N, C-alpha and C positions, 0 to 999 in steps of 0.2 A: 355568900355573895356571888361567887363564880361556881358554876356547876362542874367545869372541867378545867384542866390546865390550858386547853386550847382556847377556851373563853377568856382566860386571864391573859394569854399571849396576844390574842386578837385585840383586847382592850388596850394593852400596852402599845401595840402597833398603831392603833387608831389615834391614841393620844399623842404619840410621838409624831405621827404624820401631821396632825393638826398643829403641833408646835412648829414643825418645819414650814408648813404653809404660812403660818402667822409671821415667822421670821422672814420668809421670802417676800411677803406683802409689805412688811416694814422696810425692807431693803429697796423694793421698787418705789415706795413712797418717798424714801429719802433721796433716791436718785432723781426723782421727777421734780423735786422742789429745788429752786435756785439756792445756791450756797450764799449764806450771809457772812461776810467778813467782819470780824469784830473791829470796831473803830475805837481807838483810844483818843485821849484828849489831844495828843500831838497830831494825829492825822486830821482831826477836825480843824485844828488851828492852821495847818498847812493849806487845807482846802479853802478856808476862809481867806487866807492870804492871797491865794491864786485868783479868787474871784475879785478881790479888791484891785489887784493889778490889771485885770481884764477891763475894769471900768474906766481906767485912766486913758 
């Protein structure tokens, strides 16, 4: 499969570099997207209560 040890090491280097680039791309994507805060049933109920108060 590999003619020399240098070919094997070059293949390892390239695959590792590709993994690092993919990880960096995922990190950039994650930072560019807005964070979504999980909302539980309690938060939704409090929010609905506030809007009802604002209508009065």
